[in-house]
C-alpha positions as CSV (number, residue, x, y, z in Angstrom):
1,M,5.3,-32.6,-80.2
2,S,2.2,-32.8,-78.2
3,H,3.9,-34.7,-75.9
4,R,6.9,-32.8,-75.9
5,R,4.3,-29.4,-75.0
6,A,2.4,-31.4,-72.4
7,A,5.8,-32.4,-70.8
8,R,7.1,-28.9,-70.6
9,G,3.6,-27.4,-69.3
10,L,4.0,-30.4,-66.5
11,A,7.5,-29.2,-65.7
12,L,6.4,-25.4,-65.8
13,L,3.8,-26.1,-63.1
14,A,6.0,-28.2,-61.1
15,L,8.4,-25.3,-60.7
16,A,5.5,-22.9,-60.2
17,L,4.3,-25.5,-57.4
18,V,7.8,-25.6,-55.9
19,G,8.0,-21.7,-56.2
20,A,4.6,-20.9,-54.7
21,P,5.4,-21.5,-51.2
22,A,8.4,-18.9,-51.3
23,R,6.0,-16.4,-52.8
24,A,3.7,-17.2,-50.5
25,A,5.6,-16.1,-47.4
26,P,6.9,-12.7,-48.1
27,P,9.2,-11.5,-45.1
28,A,7.8,-9.9,-42.3
29,P,7.8,-6.0,-42.7
30,P,10.9,-4.3,-40.5
31,D,9.4,-2.6,-37.1
32,G,10.0,0.8,-36.3
33,S,11.9,0.1,-32.8
34,L,15.2,1.1,-33.9
35,A,14.0,4.0,-35.8
36,R,12.1,5.1,-32.7
37,V,15.1,4.6,-30.4
38,R,17.1,6.9,-32.8
39,A,14.6,9.3,-33.4
40,A,14.3,9.8,-29.4
41,G,18.3,10.1,-29.0
42,V,18.6,7.8,-26.3
43,L,18.6,4.2,-25.3
44,R,16.6,3.6,-22.1
45,W,17.7,1.0,-20.3
46,G,15.8,-0.4,-17.1
47,G,17.6,-1.7,-13.9
48,D,17.4,-1.4,-10.2
49,E,20.5,0.4,-8.1
50,Q,19.7,-1.5,-5.2
51,G,21.4,-4.4,-7.0
52,G,24.4,-2.8,-6.0
53,E,28.2,-3.6,-7.4
54,P,29.2,-4.3,-9.5
55,Y,26.1,-4.2,-11.6
56,A,24.8,-0.4,-11.9
57,F,24.8,1.5,-8.7
58,A,26.0,5.2,-7.5
59,D,29.4,6.5,-7.5
60,P,30.6,6.9,-3.9
61,A,32.6,9.5,-4.9
62,H,30.6,11.5,-7.3
63,P,27.1,11.1,-5.8
64,G,24.4,11.3,-8.6
65,T,26.7,9.5,-11.1
66,L,26.0,5.7,-12.1
67,I,28.9,3.1,-12.4
68,G,29.1,-0.3,-12.9
69,F,30.0,-3.0,-15.5
70,E,26.6,-3.0,-16.7
71,T,26.7,0.7,-17.1
72,E,29.4,0.8,-19.3
73,I,27.9,-2.1,-21.6
74,A,24.9,0.1,-21.6
75,A,27.0,3.3,-22.8
76,T,29.1,1.5,-25.3
77,L,26.1,0.0,-27.1
78,A,24.1,3.1,-27.2
79,R,27.3,4.8,-28.7
80,S,27.3,2.0,-31.6
81,L,23.3,2.8,-32.4
82,G,24.2,6.7,-32.3
83,V,22.4,7.6,-29.0
84,R,22.8,7.8,-25.6
85,A,22.1,5.7,-22.8
86,Q,19.6,6.6,-20.4
87,F,19.1,4.5,-17.3
88,V,15.6,4.2,-15.7
89,Q,15.0,2.9,-12.2
90,N,12.6,0.0,-11.7
91,D,12.3,-2.4,-9.1
92,W,14.3,-5.8,-10.2
93,P,11.5,-8.4,-9.8
94,N,9.3,-6.0,-12.0
95,L,11.8,-5.7,-14.8
96,I,10.1,-7.9,-17.3
97,P,6.6,-6.3,-16.7
98,S,8.0,-2.8,-17.0
99,L,9.6,-4.0,-20.2
100,E,6.6,-5.4,-21.8
101,R,4.5,-2.3,-20.9
102,G,7.1,0.2,-22.3
103,T,8.3,1.7,-19.6
104,F,12.1,1.8,-21.3
105,D,13.4,0.1,-24.5
106,V,15.8,-2.9,-23.0
107,A,16.3,-4.8,-19.7
108,L,20.0,-4.9,-18.7
109,N,20.4,-5.4,-15.3
110,G,21.3,-9.4,-14.4
111,V,18.4,-10.5,-16.3
112,E,18.9,-14.4,-16.5
113,I,18.2,-16.4,-19.7
114,T,15.5,-18.7,-17.9
115,P,12.7,-20.8,-19.6
116,A,10.2,-18.8,-17.9
117,R,11.3,-15.5,-19.3
118,L,11.9,-16.9,-22.6
119,G,8.0,-17.4,-23.0
120,R,7.6,-13.5,-22.8
121,V,10.5,-11.8,-24.3
122,D,13.7,-12.2,-26.6
123,F,16.9,-12.0,-25.4
124,S,20.2,-10.7,-27.1
125,R,23.3,-13.0,-27.2
126,P,24.6,-13.4,-23.5
127,Y,27.0,-10.8,-21.9
128,F,28.1,-12.6,-18.7
129,F,28.3,-16.3,-17.6
130,F,27.7,-16.8,-13.9
131,T,27.8,-19.6,-11.5
132,L,25.1,-19.9,-8.7
133,R,26.9,-19.9,-5.4
134,L,25.8,-21.2,-1.8
135,A,27.3,-19.8,1.5
136,A,26.6,-20.5,4.9
137,R,28.2,-19.6,8.4
138,K,31.6,-21.0,9.1
139,D,30.2,-23.0,12.6
140,D,27.1,-24.5,10.8
141,G,28.6,-27.9,8.8
142,R,25.0,-29.0,7.9
143,I,25.1,-27.3,4.7
144,T,27.2,-29.0,2.3
145,D,25.6,-29.1,-1.2
146,L,21.8,-28.0,-2.9
147,A,20.3,-31.3,-1.4
148,S,21.2,-30.4,2.3
149,L,19.3,-27.1,1.9
150,R,15.9,-29.2,1.7
151,G,13.7,-27.6,4.1
152,R,15.9,-25.0,5.4
153,R,15.6,-21.1,5.4
154,V,17.8,-19.7,2.6
155,G,17.9,-16.3,1.3
156,T,18.1,-15.3,-1.9
157,L,16.4,-12.7,-4.6
158,A,12.7,-13.2,-5.4
159,G,12.2,-14.4,-9.3
160,T,15.6,-15.1,-10.2
161,Q,17.3,-18.7,-11.3
162,A,18.6,-19.1,-7.5
163,W,14.9,-18.6,-6.5
164,Q,13.6,-21.4,-8.7
165,T,16.3,-23.5,-7.8
166,L,15.8,-23.4,-4.6
167,V,12.0,-24.1,-4.8
168,D,13.3,-27.3,-6.8
169,A,15.7,-28.3,-4.2
170,G,12.5,-28.3,-1.2
171,A,14.2,-25.6,0.3
172,Q,12.2,-22.6,2.1
173,A,13.1,-19.7,-0.1
174,I,13.4,-16.3,1.6
175,P,13.3,-13.0,-0.6
176,Y,15.3,-10.2,-0.4
177,E,15.1,-6.9,-1.9
178,G,18.9,-6.1,-1.6
179,V,21.9,-8.3,-1.9
180,D,24.0,-7.5,1.3
181,E,20.9,-8.0,3.4
182,P,20.8,-11.8,2.9
183,F,24.2,-12.0,4.4
184,I,23.1,-9.9,7.5
185,D,20.5,-12.4,8.2
186,L,22.7,-15.3,7.6
187,E,25.2,-13.8,10.0
188,R,22.7,-13.4,12.7
189,G,21.3,-16.7,12.4
190,R,17.6,-15.5,11.0
191,T,18.4,-18.1,8.1
192,D,20.8,-21.2,7.1
193,A,22.3,-20.2,4.1
194,V,22.3,-18.0,0.8
195,L,21.9,-18.5,-2.5
196,L,23.1,-16.2,-5.1
197,D,25.3,-15.3,-8.2
198,D,28.8,-15.9,-7.9
199,I,29.7,-12.0,-8.5
200,I,27.3,-11.1,-5.7
201,V,28.7,-13.5,-3.2
202,D,32.1,-12.6,-4.2
203,R,31.4,-8.9,-3.5
204,Y,29.3,-9.5,-0.2
205,A,30.4,-12.5,1.4
206,P,33.9,-11.3,2.7
207,R,32.0,-8.3,4.4
208,H,31.1,-10.8,7.1
209,P,33.7,-12.9,8.6
210,T,31.5,-15.7,9.7
211,V,30.3,-16.6,6.5
212,R,31.8,-19.3,4.3
213,V,31.8,-19.9,0.9
214,V,30.1,-23.9,0.3
215,G,30.6,-24.3,-3.2
216,D,28.7,-23.7,-7.1
217,V,25.5,-25.6,-7.8
218,G,24.4,-24.3,-11.2
219,D,25.1,-21.8,-13.9
220,G,23.4,-19.6,-16.1
221,A,23.8,-16.6,-18.2
222,Y,23.2,-12.6,-18.3
223,A,21.2,-11.1,-21.5
224,I,19.4,-8.2,-22.6
225,A,15.7,-8.3,-22.9
226,F,13.6,-7.1,-25.4
227,R,10.0,-6.8,-26.5
228,R,8.8,-9.4,-28.6
229,E,8.0,-6.9,-31.0
230,D,11.4,-5.0,-30.9
231,R,12.7,-7.3,-33.7
232,A,14.9,-4.2,-35.6
233,L,16.4,-2.8,-32.4
234,R,17.2,-6.4,-30.7
235,A,19.1,-7.2,-34.1
236,A,20.9,-3.8,-34.0
237,V,21.9,-3.9,-30.4
238,D,22.7,-7.9,-30.7
239,A,25.0,-6.9,-33.6
240,A,26.7,-4.1,-31.6
241,L,27.4,-6.5,-28.4
242,G,28.9,-9.1,-31.2
243,Q,31.2,-6.3,-32.3
244,M,32.1,-6.1,-28.3
245,I,32.8,-9.4,-28.1
246,A,34.9,-9.4,-31.2
247,S,37.2,-6.6,-30.3
248,H,37.6,-7.8,-26.6
249,E,36.2,-4.7,-25.4
250,L,33.4,-6.8,-23.4
251,R,36.2,-8.8,-21.8
252,D,38.2,-5.5,-21.1
253,I,34.9,-4.1,-19.4
254,L,34.5,-7.4,-17.1
255,A,38.2,-7.3,-16.6
256,R,38.0,-3.6,-15.2
257,W,35.3,-4.8,-12.7
258,R,37.2,-8.0,-11.7
259,I,34.8,-10.6,-13.0
260,D,36.6,-11.8,-15.9
261,G,37.3,-15.3,-16.3
262,P,38.1,-18.4,-18.3
263,R,34.2,-19.2,-18.3
264,Q,33.8,-15.7,-20.3
265,A,35.6,-17.2,-23.5
266,R,31.9,-19.0,-24.2
267,L,31.0,-15.4,-24.9
268,E,32.4,-16.0,-28.0
269,T,30.3,-18.8,-29.5
270,A,27.3,-18.2,-27.5
271,A,24.5,-18.0,-29.8
272,A,21.7,-15.0,-29.2
273,G,19.1,-16.0,-26.9
274,A,20.6,-19.5,-26.3
275,P,18.6,-21.0,-23.3
276,A,19.8,-23.9,-21.5
277,S,16.3,-25.4,-22.1
278,A,13.2,-25.1,-24.0
279,P,11.1,-22.1,-22.9
280,G,8.6,-23.5,-20.0
281,Q,5.2,-23.2,-20.1
282,P,3.5,-20.9,-17.2
283,A,1.8,-22.1,-14.4
284,T,-2.0,-22.1,-14.1
285,F,-3.4,-20.2,-11.5
286,G,-5.6,-22.4,-9.4
287,V,-5.8,-24.1,-5.9
288,R,-2.6,-24.3,-5.2
289,H,-2.3,-20.8,-5.5
290,V,-5.2,-19.8,-3.7
291,W,-4.0,-21.6,-0.6
292,L,-1.0,-19.8,-0.9
293,F,-3.1,-16.6,-1.0
294,V,-4.9,-17.8,2.2
295,Q,-1.5,-18.1,3.9
296,G,-0.3,-14.8,2.8
297,A,-3.5,-13.2,4.2
298,L,-3.3,-15.1,7.5
299,V,0.4,-13.8,8.2
300,T,-1.0,-10.1,7.1
301,L,-3.9,-10.4,9.5
302,L,-1.7,-12.0,12.3
303,V,1.0,-9.2,11.6
304,S,-1.7,-6.3,11.7
305,A,-3.5,-7.6,14.9
306,G,-0.4,-7.8,16.8
307,A,0.7,-4.5,15.6
308,M,-2.5,-2.8,16.5
309,V,-2.4,-4.1,20.0
310,I,1.1,-2.7,20.5
311,A,-0.2,0.8,18.9
312,V,-3.6,0.9,20.8
313,T,-1.9,0.3,23.9
314,F,1.4,2.6,23.8
315,G,-0.6,4.9,21.9
316,L,-2.9,5.5,25.0
317,A,0.2,5.8,27.3
318,L,1.6,8.3,25.0
319,A,-1.5,10.3,25.0
320,L,-2.2,10.0,28.6
321,A,1.7,11.2,29.1
322,R,0.9,14.3,26.9
323,L,-2.2,15.2,29.2
324,Y,-1.1,14.7,32.6
325,L,2.6,14.4,32.8
326,P,4.4,17.2,31.7
327,R,7.7,16.1,31.8
328,A,7.3,12.7,30.2
329,G,4.7,14.3,27.7
330,R,7.4,16.3,26.0
331,L,9.2,13.3,25.5
332,A,5.9,11.8,24.0
333,A,5.2,14.6,21.7
334,A,9.0,14.1,20.4
335,Y,8.4,10.4,19.9
336,I,5.0,11.1,17.9
337,E,6.6,13.8,15.9
338,L,9.7,11.5,14.9
339,F,7.4,8.6,14.1
340,R,4.8,10.6,12.1
341,G,8.0,12.6,10.1
342,T,9.5,9.6,8.8
343,P,8.3,6.8,6.9
344,V,7.4,3.2,8.1
345,L,9.7,1.7,5.4
346,L,12.9,3.0,7.0
347,Q,11.7,2.6,10.5
348,L,11.2,-1.2,9.4
349,Y,14.8,-1.2,7.6
350,L,16.5,0.4,10.7
351,L,14.8,-2.0,13.1
352,Y,15.5,-5.1,11.4
353,Y,18.8,-4.3,9.9
354,G,20.3,-1.3,11.6
355,L,19.8,-2.7,15.0
356,A,20.5,-6.2,14.3
357,P,24.1,-6.3,16.1
358,V,21.8,-5.1,19.4
359,L,18.3,-6.2,19.0
360,R,17.8,-10.0,18.1
361,L,14.5,-10.1,16.4
362,D,12.9,-12.7,13.8
363,A,11.3,-11.0,10.7
364,F,7.8,-11.8,11.9
365,G,8.6,-10.0,15.2
366,A,10.1,-7.0,13.9
367,A,7.2,-6.3,11.6
368,I,4.8,-6.6,14.4
369,L,6.9,-4.0,16.6
370,G,7.6,-2.0,13.7
371,L,4.4,-1.4,12.6
372,G,3.2,-1.1,16.2
373,L,5.7,1.4,17.1
374,N,5.0,3.6,13.9
375,Y,1.1,3.4,14.4
376,A,1.1,4.1,18.0
377,A,2.2,7.8,17.3
378,Y,-1.1,8.3,15.3
379,E,-3.1,6.3,17.9
380,A,-1.7,8.7,20.7
381,E,-3.2,11.7,18.8
382,I,-6.7,9.9,17.9
383,Q,-7.0,8.9,21.8
384,R,-5.6,12.3,22.9
385,A,-8.5,13.9,20.9
386,G,-11.1,11.2,22.6
387,I,-10.0,12.3,25.8
388,L,-10.5,15.9,25.4
389,S,-13.7,15.5,24.1
390,V,-15.0,14.4,27.3
391,P,-15.9,17.7,29.2
392,P,-13.4,18.7,31.9
393,G,-16.4,18.8,34.5
394,Q,-16.9,15.1,34.7
395,M,-12.9,14.7,35.8
396,E,-13.8,17.6,38.3
397,A,-16.6,16.0,39.6
398,A,-15.3,12.6,40.1
399,L,-12.0,14.2,42.2
400,S,-14.5,16.2,44.2
401,L,-16.4,12.7,45.1
402,G,-13.1,11.6,46.4
403,M,-12.1,9.6,43.6
404,S,-8.5,9.3,42.3
405,R,-7.3,10.6,38.9
406,R,-6.5,7.0,38.0
407,L,-9.7,5.8,39.0
408,A,-11.7,8.5,37.2
409,L,-9.8,7.9,34.2
410,R,-10.4,4.3,34.2
411,R,-14.2,4.5,35.3
412,I,-15.3,8.0,33.8
413,V,-13.3,9.4,30.9
414,L,-11.9,6.7,29.2
415,P,-15.0,4.8,28.2
416,Q,-16.2,7.7,26.9
417,A,-13.1,8.7,25.2
418,F,-13.2,5.2,23.6
419,R,-16.4,5.8,22.3
420,V,-15.2,8.9,20.6
421,A,-11.9,7.4,19.4
422,L,-13.1,4.2,17.8
423,P,-14.1,5.3,14.3
424,G,-10.4,6.4,14.1
425,I,-8.9,3.2,15.7
426,T,-10.8,1.0,13.1
427,N,-10.0,3.5,10.0
428,D,-6.1,3.0,11.4
429,F,-6.7,-1.1,11.6
430,I,-8.0,-1.0,8.0
431,A,-5.4,1.0,7.0
432,M,-2.6,-1.3,8.8
433,L,-3.9,-3.9,7.0
434,K,-2.7,-2.5,3.6
435,D,0.4,-1.2,5.0
436,S,1.5,-4.5,6.6
437,S,2.8,-4.9,2.6
438,L,5.9,-3.1,3.6
439,V,7.1,-5.7,5.8
440,S,8.0,-7.6,2.8
441,V,11.2,-5.8,2.6
442,I,12.3,-7.5,5.8
443,T,11.6,-11.0,4.5
444,V,8.1,-11.5,5.6
445,V,5.5,-12.9,2.9
446,E,2.3,-11.5,3.3
447,L,-0.3,-11.2,0.9
448,T,0.8,-8.7,-1.7
449,K,4.4,-10.3,-1.7
450,R,2.6,-13.4,-2.4
451,M,0.6,-12.0,-5.1
452,A,3.9,-10.5,-6.4
453,I,5.8,-13.9,-6.5
454,T,2.6,-15.7,-8.0
455,A,2.4,-13.4,-10.7
456,V,6.0,-14.0,-12.0
457,D,5.3,-17.6,-11.6
458,T,1.8,-17.5,-13.9
459,R,3.4,-14.5,-16.0
460,G,0.3,-12.7,-15.5
461,W,-0.8,-9.9,-13.1
462,L,-4.7,-9.6,-13.3
463,L,-5.7,-13.0,-11.9
464,P,-3.4,-13.1,-8.6
465,G,-4.3,-8.9,-8.4
466,L,-7.8,-9.5,-8.4
467,A,-7.3,-12.6,-5.8
468,C,-5.3,-10.2,-3.8
469,A,-7.9,-7.5,-3.8
470,A,-10.6,-9.6,-2.8
471,L,-8.8,-11.0,0.3
472,Y,-7.8,-7.8,1.5
473,F,-11.6,-6.7,1.1
474,A,-12.7,-9.9,2.7
475,M,-10.9,-8.8,6.0
476,S,-11.5,-5.1,6.1
477,F,-15.0,-5.0,5.0
478,P,-16.2,-7.4,7.9
479,L,-13.7,-5.0,10.5
480,A,-15.6,-1.8,9.3
481,R,-19.3,-3.6,10.1
482,L,-18.0,-5.1,13.4
483,A,-16.7,-1.4,14.3
484,R,-20.0,0.3,13.0
485,G,-22.1,-2.1,15.2
486,W,-20.0,-1.4,18.3
487,E,-20.2,2.1,18.0
488,R,-24.1,1.9,17.6
489,R,-24.1,-0.4,21.2
490,L,-21.8,2.3,22.6
491,A,-23.9,4.8,21.7
492,G,-27.2,3.4,23.0
493,G,-25.5,2.2,26.4
């Protein structure tokens, strides 16, 4: 009996030990993400209208209305949750950081499942499978495959799977904000090729008759991105997406937008968040990135210095025209008001893309010219104020002594005017160092753009941001000190 009791005790102990792990790991408590969305009555989804057709874009027939296959997907998913869909505009490269900080509930705008993103956010099951499609000019037979891109300028979207594919292939990846601009530059000979998702190439390449499709060099999947902690919302959206796939509603949406095909049959068997490979480790901010930042700072300095030469020279001509040439002065005044009254970003777009058929400028030249022409309007007023600060009697005295007006301006008026205008000119130069970040929209990779690219690479903004700020300060502070010293010298002499 004692042996049986001992055996029974050992058996009970063994069962207790086996069952202990199950009791020691209770299920995680449900989060409140789904309840939050239902309480708000809206599913906020982030995207970028600049991505264009067929993703999410403004309806040409009904301005202010958003259409596109992702717009329909978002609306259908929101109805399944008992809420309505609300679009939140956000720059595409910053969709994941904005999602992480809670700007919207989900990111749904051609967000690719990549190892880098899997290290930061969760994904739903895929809702579209794409291929990476390569395009080149019809008269350029050098571009034949991915290997032929090594060392060549290839347009794409920054932060995409195509971008990383180009970097790995040794190509010089040129970043764009929109999807039609890469083909404009390709057609004008500013780049050698374009690598984008097939649904983009199929929509935009036919608009450019000199462009040909080379072939497909990779594939990937779009999925909806969620914050790590929003497990309940992800499960609900994933279930709704599964119902759309099972009922063929998703395929019907893709067919309406002419992007369905045999490749989409994989949607029915694709697992939620299934990556092509395991999550990758983020790059460490190190010496290589610092060197790239220095290169970006050099580009910023060269663009700003070149533009400032144009601005000061042309600004002085505008100021003199306003003061001494009545007929030309009216044109100068109109120029000043036009360029001060419109955004420099718009002027860069028009100069580089709008005038591309008649003005063949590379991105670097367009950046210098665009900033220079814009800042000339401000320089004109600064220098006009400096000229007006010189007492009129000095010009009259010079003329009475037999000097020509031109000589009097050069020897008497302008040196004194420059002393007064110097603080304003210095301030404009420092401001231009920062405004030069806008030239990234025309593919110039200056300091701020390099910082944004590095932040995506390292999956963090703090260190790249601090390094970027330090380099801007290192460029602007010595300039301010130099200008103050120059002012003291001019005041003394």
